Each structure stands twice: as C-alpha cells, then as structure tokens.
N, CA, C and O atoms as a Tripos MOL2 file, in Angstrom:
@<TRIPOS>MOLECULE
protein
  224   223    56     0     0
PROTEIN
NO_CHARGES

@<TRIPOS>ATOM
      1 N         -28.0790   21.8030  -45.0040 N.3       1 MET1
      2 CA        -28.5820   21.9450  -46.3480 C.3       1 MET1
      3 C         -28.4820   23.4160  -46.7140 C.2       1 MET1
      4 O         -28.9780   24.2830  -45.9940 O.2       1 MET1
      5 N         -27.8480   23.6830  -47.8220 N.am      2 GLY2
      6 CA        -27.6880   25.0500  -48.2670 C.3       2 GLY2
      7 C         -28.9750   25.5980  -48.8570 C.2       2 GLY2
      8 O         -29.8530   24.8490  -49.2860 O.2       2 GLY2
      9 N         -29.0660   26.9080  -48.8680 N.am      3 ILE3
     10 CA        -30.2710   27.5520  -49.3970 C.3       3 ILE3
     11 C         -30.4570   27.2270  -50.8810 C.2       3 ILE3
     12 O         -31.5880   27.1020  -51.3500 O.2       3 ILE3
     13 N         -29.3540   27.0910  -51.6200 N.am      4 ASP4
     14 CA        -29.4490   26.7440  -53.0390 C.3       4 ASP4
     15 C         -30.0750   25.3690  -53.2220 C.2       4 ASP4
     16 O         -30.8890   25.1670  -54.1230 O.2       4 ASP4
     17 N         -29.6950   24.4250  -52.3650 N.am      5 ASP5
     18 CA        -30.2550   23.0760  -52.4360 C.3       5 ASP5
     19 C         -31.7450   23.0930  -52.1160 C.2       5 ASP5
     20 O         -32.5360   22.4170  -52.7740 O.2       5 ASP5
     21 N         -32.1220   23.8620  -51.1110 N.am      6 LYS6
     22 CA        -33.5340   23.9450  -50.7360 C.3       6 LYS6
     23 C         -34.3600   24.5200  -51.8790 C.2       6 LYS6
     24 O         -35.4500   24.0310  -52.1750 O.2       6 LYS6
     25 N         -33.8390   25.5520  -52.5120 N.am      7 ILE7
     26 CA        -34.5500   26.1730  -53.6320 C.3       7 ILE7
     27 C         -34.6980   25.1900  -54.7820 C.2       7 ILE7
     28 O         -35.7730   25.0710  -55.3680 O.2       7 ILE7
     29 N         -33.6260   24.4910  -55.1020 N.am      8 GLU8
     30 CA        -33.6540   23.5230  -56.2040 C.3       8 GLU8
     31 C         -34.6430   22.3900  -55.9130 C.2       8 GLU8
     32 O         -35.4010   21.9870  -56.7960 O.2       8 GLU8
     33 N         -34.6370   21.8810  -54.6940 N.am      9 ASN9
     34 CA        -35.5600   20.8020  -54.3330 C.3       9 ASN9
     35 C         -37.0070   21.2690  -54.3800 C.2       9 ASN9
     36 O         -37.8820   20.5580  -54.8750 O.2       9 ASN9
     37 N         -37.2520   22.4550  -53.8680 N.am     10 THR10
     38 CA        -38.6060   23.0150  -53.8910 C.3      10 THR10
     39 C         -39.0550   23.2630  -55.3150 C.2      10 THR10
     40 O         -40.2160   23.0400  -55.6590 O.2      10 THR10
     41 N         -38.1260   23.7290  -56.1480 N.am     11 LYS11
     42 CA        -38.4570   23.9620  -57.5620 C.3      11 LYS11
     43 C         -38.8880   22.6570  -58.2260 C.2      11 LYS11
     44 O         -39.8800   22.6300  -58.9550 O.2      11 LYS11
     45 N         -38.1450   21.5690  -57.9760 N.am     12 ASP12
     46 CA        -38.5040   20.2720  -58.5480 C.3      12 ASP12
     47 C         -39.8720   19.8150  -58.0460 C.2      12 ASP12
     48 O         -40.6840   19.3040  -58.8180 O.2      12 ASP12
     49 N         -40.1200   19.9990  -56.7580 N.am     13 GLN13
     50 CA        -41.3970   19.5760  -56.1890 C.3      13 GLN13
     51 C         -42.5650   20.3540  -56.7970 C.2      13 GLN13
     52 O         -43.5790   19.7690  -57.1790 O.2      13 GLN13
     53 N         -42.4160   21.6680  -56.8820 N.am     14 LEU14
     54 CA        -43.5040   22.4980  -57.4200 C.3      14 LEU14
     55 C         -43.7130   22.2770  -58.9070 C.2      14 LEU14
     56 O         -44.8520   22.2410  -59.3740 O.2      14 LEU14
     57 N         -42.6250   22.1280  -59.6560 N.am     15 ALA15
     58 CA        -42.7490   21.8680  -61.0890 C.3      15 ALA15
     59 C         -43.4230   20.5170  -61.3180 C.2      15 ALA15
     60 O         -44.2420   20.3680  -62.2250 O.2      15 ALA15
     61 N         -43.0750   19.5470  -60.5000 N.am     16 GLY16
     62 CA        -43.7020   18.2330  -60.6160 C.3      16 GLY16
     63 C         -45.1910   18.2930  -60.3320 C.2      16 GLY16
     64 O         -45.9880   17.6720  -61.0330 O.2      16 GLY16
     65 N         -45.5660   19.0430  -59.3020 N.am     17 LYS17
     66 CA        -46.9910   19.1930  -58.9860 C.3      17 LYS17
     67 C         -47.7300   19.8730  -60.1290 C.2      17 LYS17
     68 O         -48.8460   19.4850  -60.4740 O.2      17 LYS17
     69 N         -47.1070   20.8870  -60.7130 N.am     18 ALA18
     70 CA        -47.7400   21.6080  -61.8240 C.3      18 ALA18
     71 C         -47.9070   20.6980  -63.0360 C.2      18 ALA18
     72 O         -48.9580   20.7020  -63.6770 O.2      18 ALA18
     73 N         -46.8840   19.9250  -63.3500 N.am     19 LYS19
     74 CA        -46.9850   18.9970  -64.4790 C.3      19 LYS19
     75 C         -48.0590   17.9470  -64.2180 C.2      19 LYS19
     76 O         -48.8330   17.6020  -65.1110 O.2      19 LYS19
     77 N         -48.0990   17.4450  -62.9890 N.am     20 GLY20
     78 CA        -49.1090   16.4550  -62.6430 C.3      20 GLY20
     79 C         -50.5110   17.0160  -62.7780 C.2      20 GLY20
     80 O         -51.4090   16.3460  -63.2880 O.2      20 GLY20
     81 N         -50.6980   18.2490  -62.3200 N.am     21 ALA21
     82 CA        -52.0080   18.8940  -62.4220 C.3      21 ALA21
     83 C         -52.3790   19.1420  -63.8830 C.2      21 ALA21
     84 O         -53.5330   18.9660  -64.2730 O.2      21 ALA21
     85 N         -51.4110   19.5450  -64.6780 N.am     22 ALA22
     86 CA        -51.6730   19.7590  -66.1050 C.3      22 ALA22
     87 C         -52.0280   18.4360  -66.7770 C.2      22 ALA22
     88 O         -52.9140   18.3780  -67.6290 O.2      22 ALA22
     89 N         -51.3290   17.3810  -66.3860 N.am     23 GLY23
     90 CA        -51.6320   16.0560  -66.9310 C.3      23 GLY23
     91 C         -53.0230   15.5920  -66.5290 C.2      23 GLY23
     92 O         -53.7320   14.9860  -67.3320 O.2      23 GLY23
     93 N         -53.4170   15.8730  -65.2910 N.am     24 ASP24
     94 CA        -54.7640   15.5230  -64.8360 C.3      24 ASP24
     95 C         -55.8190   16.2820  -65.6300 C.2      24 ASP24
     96 O         -56.8340   15.7160  -66.0350 O.2      24 ASP24
     97 N         -55.5680   17.5640  -65.8460 N.am     25 ALA25
     98 CA        -56.5380   18.4090  -66.5350 C.3      25 ALA25
     99 C         -56.7270   18.0060  -67.9930 C.2      25 ALA25
    100 O         -57.8120   18.1560  -68.5550 O.2      25 ALA25
    101 N         -55.6570   17.4920  -68.5980 N.am     26 THR26
    102 CA        -55.7210   17.1440  -70.0170 C.3      26 THR26
    103 C         -55.7990   15.6390  -70.2560 C.2      26 THR26
    104 O         -55.7770   15.1890  -71.4010 O.2      26 THR26
    105 N         -55.8890   14.8690  -69.1900 N.am     27 ASP27
    106 CA        -55.8940   13.4030  -69.2650 C.3      27 ASP27
    107 C         -54.6740   12.8680  -70.0000 C.2      27 ASP27
    108 O         -54.7600   11.8820  -70.7310 O.2      27 ASP27
    109 N         -53.5340   13.5310  -69.7990 N.am     28 ASP28
    110 CA        -52.2660   13.1240  -70.4100 C.3      28 ASP28
    111 C         -51.4870   12.2880  -69.3850 C.2      28 ASP28
    112 O         -50.8540   12.8290  -68.4790 O.2      28 ASP28
    113 N         -51.5450   10.9680  -69.5470 N.am     29 GLU29
    114 CA        -50.9100   10.0790  -68.5820 C.3      29 GLU29
    115 C         -49.3930   10.2360  -68.5520 C.2      29 GLU29
    116 O         -48.7790   10.1120  -67.4930 O.2      29 GLU29
    117 N         -48.7860   10.5080  -69.7030 N.am     30 ASP30
    118 CA        -47.3360   10.7080  -69.7460 C.3      30 ASP30
    119 C         -46.9310   11.9420  -68.9340 C.2      30 ASP30
    120 O         -45.9490   11.9050  -68.1940 O.2      30 ASP30
    121 N         -47.6730   13.0070  -69.0730 N.am     31 LEU31
    122 CA        -47.3820   14.2340  -68.3320 C.3      31 LEU31
    123 C         -47.6260   14.0250  -66.8330 C.2      31 LEU31
    124 O         -46.8840   14.5470  -66.0010 O.2      31 LEU31
    125 N         -48.6540   13.2720  -66.5010 N.am     32 GLN32
    126 CA        -48.9160   12.9520  -65.1030 C.3      32 GLN32
    127 C         -47.7340   12.1840  -64.5040 C.2      32 GLN32
    128 O         -47.2690   12.4930  -63.4070 O.2      32 GLN32
    129 N         -47.2630   11.1910  -65.2360 N.am     33 ALA33
    130 CA        -46.1510   10.3730  -64.7550 C.3      33 ALA33
    131 C         -44.8710   11.2000  -64.6490 C.2      33 ALA33
    132 O         -44.1130   11.0560  -63.6900 O.2      33 ALA33
    133 N         -44.6370   12.0500  -65.6170 N.am     34 GLU34
    134 CA        -43.4470   12.9140  -65.5920 C.3      34 GLU34
    135 C         -43.5040   13.8580  -64.3920 C.2      34 GLU34
    136 O         -42.4940   14.0750  -63.7220 O.2      34 GLU34
    137 N         -44.6660   14.4080  -64.1250 N.am     35 GLY35
    138 CA        -44.8370   15.2950  -62.9850 C.3      35 GLY35
    139 C         -44.6120   14.5640  -61.6710 C.2      35 GLY35
    140 O         -43.9520   15.0830  -60.7710 O.2      35 GLY35
    141 N         -45.1570   13.3640  -61.5630 N.am     36 GLN36
    142 CA        -44.9800   12.5840  -60.3370 C.3      36 GLN36
    143 C         -43.5140   12.2300  -60.1340 C.2      36 GLN36
    144 O         -43.0080   12.2830  -59.0130 O.2      36 GLN36
    145 N         -42.8380   11.8730  -61.2090 N.am     37 ALA37
    146 CA        -41.4150   11.5310  -61.1120 C.3      37 ALA37
    147 C         -40.5890   12.7320  -60.6630 C.2      37 ALA37
    148 O         -39.7000   12.5930  -59.8230 O.2      37 ALA37
    149 N         -40.8750   13.9020  -61.2130 N.am     38 GLN38
    150 CA        -40.1210   15.0950  -60.8510 C.3      38 GLN38
    151 C         -40.4010   15.4950  -59.3990 C.2      38 GLN38
    152 O         -39.4930   15.9120  -58.6800 O.2      38 GLN38
    153 N         -41.6460   15.3690  -58.9800 N.am     39 GLU39
    154 CA        -41.9920   15.6980  -57.6000 C.3      39 GLU39
    155 C         -41.2930   14.7340  -56.6330 C.2      39 GLU39
    156 O         -40.7770   15.1510  -55.5960 O.2      39 GLU39
    157 N         -41.2840   13.4660  -56.9770 N.am     40 THR40
    158 CA        -40.6180   12.4640  -56.1470 C.3      40 THR40
    159 C         -39.1170   12.7170  -56.0900 C.2      40 THR40
    160 O         -38.4960   12.5540  -55.0400 O.2      40 THR40
    161 N         -38.5400   13.1110  -57.2100 N.am     41 LYS41
    162 CA        -37.1100   13.4380  -57.2470 C.3      41 LYS41
    163 C         -36.8020   14.5670  -56.2570 C.2      41 LYS41
    164 O         -35.8290   14.4860  -55.5070 O.2      41 LYS41
    165 N         -37.6140   15.6000  -56.2540 N.am     42 GLY42
    166 CA        -37.4230   16.7090  -55.3200 C.3      42 GLY42
    167 C         -37.5800   16.2700  -53.8820 C.2      42 GLY42
    168 O         -36.8230   16.6970  -53.0110 O.2      42 GLY42
    169 N         -38.5690   15.4100  -53.6280 N.am     43 ASP43
    170 CA        -38.7900   14.9000  -52.2730 C.3      43 ASP43
    171 C         -37.5880   14.0830  -51.7920 C.2      43 ASP43
    172 O         -37.1410   14.2380  -50.6560 O.2      43 ASP43
    173 N         -37.0710   13.2170  -52.6600 N.am     44 LEU44
    174 CA        -35.9430   12.3670  -52.2750 C.3      44 LEU44
    175 C         -34.6790   13.1820  -52.0400 C.2      44 LEU44
    176 O         -33.9240   12.9150  -51.1050 O.2      44 LEU44
    177 N         -34.4540   14.1700  -52.8870 N.am     45 LYS45
    178 CA        -33.2770   15.0130  -52.7060 C.3      45 LYS45
    179 C         -33.3620   15.7900  -51.3940 C.2      45 LYS45
    180 O         -32.3640   15.9360  -50.6870 O.2      45 LYS45
    181 N         -34.5510   16.2850  -51.0730 N.am     46 ALA46
    182 CA        -34.7430   17.0200  -49.8240 C.3      46 ALA46
    183 C         -34.5160   16.1030  -48.6230 C.2      46 ALA46
    184 O         -33.8940   16.5030  -47.6390 O.2      46 ALA46
    185 N         -35.0180   14.8860  -48.7080 N.am     47 ALA47
    186 CA        -34.8280   13.9290  -47.6140 C.3      47 ALA47
    187 C         -33.3500   13.5870  -47.4560 C.2      47 ALA47
    188 O         -32.8570   13.4830  -46.3330 O.2      47 ALA47
    189 N         -32.6390   13.4110  -48.5660 N.am     48 GLY48
    190 CA        -31.2080   13.1160  -48.5130 C.3      48 GLY48
    191 C         -30.4210   14.2440  -47.8760 C.2      48 GLY48
    192 O         -29.4910   14.0000  -47.1080 O.2      48 GLY48
    193 N         -30.7820   15.4650  -48.1870 N.am     49 GLU49
    194 CA        -30.1070   16.6180  -47.5930 C.3      49 GLU49
    195 C         -30.3680   16.6870  -46.0850 C.2      49 GLU49
    196 O         -29.4730   17.0370  -45.3160 O.2      49 GLU49
    197 N         -31.5790   16.3580  -45.6700 N.am     50 LYS50
    198 CA        -31.9000   16.3720  -44.2380 C.3      50 LYS50
    199 C         -31.0910   15.3120  -43.4960 C.2      50 LYS50
    200 O         -30.6380   15.5490  -42.3760 O.2      50 LYS50
    201 N         -30.9080   14.1520  -44.1110 N.am     51 VAL51
    202 CA        -30.0980   13.0950  -43.4920 C.3      51 VAL51
    203 C         -28.6480   13.5500  -43.3610 C.2      51 VAL51
    204 O         -28.0130   13.3460  -42.3270 O.2      51 VAL51
    205 N         -28.1320   14.1700  -44.4220 N.am     52 LYS52
    206 CA        -26.7540   14.6730  -44.3580 C.3      52 LYS52
    207 C         -26.6050   15.7140  -43.2570 C.2      52 LYS52
    208 O         -25.6120   15.7180  -42.5290 O.2      52 LYS52
    209 N         -27.5940   16.5960  -43.1360 N.am     53 ASP53
    210 CA        -27.5420   17.6250  -42.0900 C.3      53 ASP53
    211 C         -27.5870   17.0110  -40.6910 C.2      53 ASP53
    212 O         -26.9640   17.5230  -39.7610 O.2      53 ASP53
    213 N         -28.3260   15.9160  -40.5500 N.am     54 ALA54
    214 CA        -28.4430   15.2760  -39.2400 C.3      54 ALA54
    215 C         -27.1190   14.6990  -38.7700 C.2      54 ALA54
    216 O         -26.8820   14.5870  -37.5670 O.2      54 ALA54
    217 N         -26.2510   14.3300  -39.7090 N.am     55 PHE55
    218 CA        -24.9730   13.7330  -39.3330 C.3      55 PHE55
    219 C         -23.8260   14.7400  -39.2340 C.2      55 PHE55
    220 O         -22.6830   14.3620  -38.9790 O.2      55 PHE55
    221 N         -24.1320   16.0090  -39.4330 N.am     56 LYS56
    222 CA        -23.0890   17.0400  -39.3280 C.3      56 LYS56
    223 C         -22.8330   17.3880  -37.8850 C.2      56 LYS56
    224 O         -21.9890   18.2350  -37.5950 O.2      56 LYS56
@<TRIPOS>BOND
     1     1     2 1
     2     2     3 1
     3     3     4 2
     4     3     5 am
     5     5     6 1
     6     6     7 1
     7     7     8 2
     8     7     9 am
     9     9    10 1
    10    10    11 1
    11    11    12 2
    12    11    13 am
    13    13    14 1
    14    14    15 1
    15    15    16 2
    16    15    17 am
    17    17    18 1
    18    18    19 1
    19    19    20 2
    20    19    21 am
    21    21    22 1
    22    22    23 1
    23    23    24 2
    24    23    25 am
    25    25    26 1
    26    26    27 1
    27    27    28 2
    28    27    29 am
    29    29    30 1
    30    30    31 1
    31    31    32 2
    32    31    33 am
    33    33    34 1
    34    34    35 1
    35    35    36 2
    36    35    37 am
    37    37    38 1
    38    38    39 1
    39    39    40 2
    40    39    41 am
    41    41    42 1
    42    42    43 1
    43    43    44 2
    44    43    45 am
    45    45    46 1
    46    46    47 1
    47    47    48 2
    48    47    49 am
    49    49    50 1
    50    50    51 1
    51    51    52 2
    52    51    53 am
    53    53    54 1
    54    54    55 1
    55    55    56 2
    56    55    57 am
    57    57    58 1
    58    58    59 1
    59    59    60 2
    60    59    61 am
    61    61    62 1
    62    62    63 1
    63    63    64 2
    64    63    65 am
    65    65    66 1
    66    66    67 1
    67    67    68 2
    68    67    69 am
    69    69    70 1
    70    70    71 1
    71    71    72 2
    72    71    73 am
    73    73    74 1
    74    74    75 1
    75    75    76 2
    76    75    77 am
    77    77    78 1
    78    78    79 1
    79    79    80 2
    80    79    81 am
    81    81    82 1
    82    82    83 1
    83    83    84 2
    84    83    85 am
    85    85    86 1
    86    86    87 1
    87    87    88 2
    88    87    89 am
    89    89    90 1
    90    90    91 1
    91    91    92 2
    92    91    93 am
    93    93    94 1
    94    94    95 1
    95    95    96 2
    96    95    97 am
    97    97    98 1
    98    98    99 1
    99    99   100 2
   100    99   101 am
   101   101   102 1
   102   102   103 1
   103   103   104 2
   104   103   105 am
   105   105   106 1
   106   106   107 1
   107   107   108 2
   108   107   109 am
   109   109   110 1
   110   110   111 1
   111   111   112 2
   112   111   113 am
   113   113   114 1
   114   114   115 1
   115   115   116 2
   116   115   117 am
   117   117   118 1
   118   118   119 1
   119   119   120 2
   120   119   121 am
   121   121   122 1
   122   122   123 1
   123   123   124 2
   124   123   125 am
   125   125   126 1
   126   126   127 1
   127   127   128 2
   128   127   129 am
   129   129   130 1
   130   130   131 1
   131   131   132 2
   132   131   133 am
   133   133   134 1
   134   134   135 1
   135   135   136 2
   136   135   137 am
   137   137   138 1
   138   138   139 1
   139   139   140 2
   140   139   141 am
   141   141   142 1
   142   142   143 1
   143   143   144 2
   144   143   145 am
   145   145   146 1
   146   146   147 1
   147   147   148 2
   148   147   149 am
   149   149   150 1
   150   150   151 1
   151   151   152 2
   152   151   153 am
   153   153   154 1
   154   154   155 1
   155   155   156 2
   156   155   157 am
   157   157   158 1
   158   158   159 1
   159   159   160 2
   160   159   161 am
   161   161   162 1
   162   162   163 1
   163   163   164 2
   164   163   165 am
   165   165   166 1
   166   166   167 1
   167   167   168 2
   168   167   169 am
   169   169   170 1
   170   170   171 1
   171   171   172 2
   172   171   173 am
   173   173   174 1
   174   174   175 1
   175   175   176 2
   176   175   177 am
   177   177   178 1
   178   178   179 1
   179   179   180 2
   180   179   181 am
   181   181   182 1
   182   182   183 1
   183   183   184 2
   184   183   185 am
   185   185   186 1
   186   186   187 1
   187   187   188 2
   188   187   189 am
   189   189   190 1
   190   190   191 1
   191   191   192 2
   192   191   193 am
   193   193   194 1
   194   194   195 1
   195   195   196 2
   196   195   197 am
   197   197   198 1
   198   198   199 1
   199   199   200 2
   200   199   201 am
   201   201   202 1
   202   202   203 1
   203   203   204 2
   204   203   205 am
   205   205   206 1
   206   206   207 1
   207   207   208 2
   208   207   209 am
   209   209   210 1
   210   210   211 1
   211   211   212 2
   212   211   213 am
   213   213   214 1
   214   214   215 1
   215   215   216 2
   216   215   217 am
   217   217   218 1
   218   218   219 1
   219   219   220 2
   220   219   221 am
   221   221   222 1
   222   222   223 1
   223   223   224 2
@<TRIPOS>SUBSTRUCTURE
     1 MET1         2 RESIDUE 1 A MET
     2 GLY2         6 RESIDUE 1 A GLY
     3 ILE3        10 RESIDUE 1 A ILE
     4 ASP4        14 RESIDUE 1 A ASP
     5 ASP5        18 RESIDUE 1 A ASP
     6 LYS6        22 RESIDUE 1 A LYS
     7 ILE7        26 RESIDUE 1 A ILE
     8 GLU8        30 RESIDUE 1 A GLU
     9 ASN9        34 RESIDUE 1 A ASN
    10 THR10       38 RESIDUE 1 A THR
    11 LYS11       42 RESIDUE 1 A LYS
    12 ASP12       46 RESIDUE 1 A ASP
    13 GLN13       50 RESIDUE 1 A GLN
    14 LEU14       54 RESIDUE 1 A LEU
    15 ALA15       58 RESIDUE 1 A ALA
    16 GLY16       62 RESIDUE 1 A GLY
    17 LYS17       66 RESIDUE 1 A LYS
    18 ALA18       70 RESIDUE 1 A ALA
    19 LYS19       74 RESIDUE 1 A LYS
    20 GLY20       78 RESIDUE 1 A GLY
    21 ALA21       82 RESIDUE 1 A ALA
    22 ALA22       86 RESIDUE 1 A ALA
    23 GLY23       90 RESIDUE 1 A GLY
    24 ASP24       94 RESIDUE 1 A ASP
    25 ALA25       98 RESIDUE 1 A ALA
    26 THR26      102 RESIDUE 1 A THR
    27 ASP27      106 RESIDUE 1 A ASP
    28 ASP28      110 RESIDUE 1 A ASP
    29 GLU29      114 RESIDUE 1 A GLU
    30 ASP30      118 RESIDUE 1 A ASP
    31 LEU31      122 RESIDUE 1 A LEU
    32 GLN32      126 RESIDUE 1 A GLN
    33 ALA33      130 RESIDUE 1 A ALA
    34 GLU34      134 RESIDUE 1 A GLU
    35 GLY35      138 RESIDUE 1 A GLY
    36 GLN36      142 RESIDUE 1 A GLN
    37 ALA37      146 RESIDUE 1 A ALA
    38 GLN38      150 RESIDUE 1 A GLN
    39 GLU39      154 RESIDUE 1 A GLU
    40 THR40      158 RESIDUE 1 A THR
    41 LYS41      162 RESIDUE 1 A LYS
    42 GLY42      166 RESIDUE 1 A GLY
    43 ASP43      170 RESIDUE 1 A ASP
    44 LEU44      174 RESIDUE 1 A LEU
    45 LYS45      178 RESIDUE 1 A LYS
    46 ALA46      182 RESIDUE 1 A ALA
    47 ALA47      186 RESIDUE 1 A ALA
    48 GLY48      190 RESIDUE 1 A GLY
    49 GLU49      194 RESIDUE 1 A GLU
    50 LYS50      198 RESIDUE 1 A LYS
    51 VAL51      202 RESIDUE 1 A VAL
    52 LYS52      206 RESIDUE 1 A LYS
    53 ASP53      210 RESIDUE 1 A ASP
    54 ALA54      214 RESIDUE 1 A ALA
    55 PHE55      218 RESIDUE 1 A PHE
    56 LYS56      222 RESIDUE 1 A LYS
C-alpha cells in the first residue's frame, strides 16, 4: 500500500468521523449517515489495500 493510499484512506476515515460527530451534535441524521458512509468507505479501501499487499 502506497503512502498516498494510506493518507487518502485515513482522510476519508477522519472526515467521516468528524461528519458523524457534527451530525450527532446537531441531531442531523443525514449528516450522521453521510459521515458513517464516508468512514466505512475509508475502512473498506484500507482493508482492500491490505489484502492486495498480502498477495504481493
């Protein structure tokens, strides 16, 4: 996994957590869902990269 990929995945995870927290603070269910989706996207991409690295 390249450093660029790690940064991008971490960025998605952190942005998702921030959106989720903002949604929690404002009781905005749409923002909560958007944050969770973005965090999950980052998690899945990171897991996919780890699988690719395992087969190298």
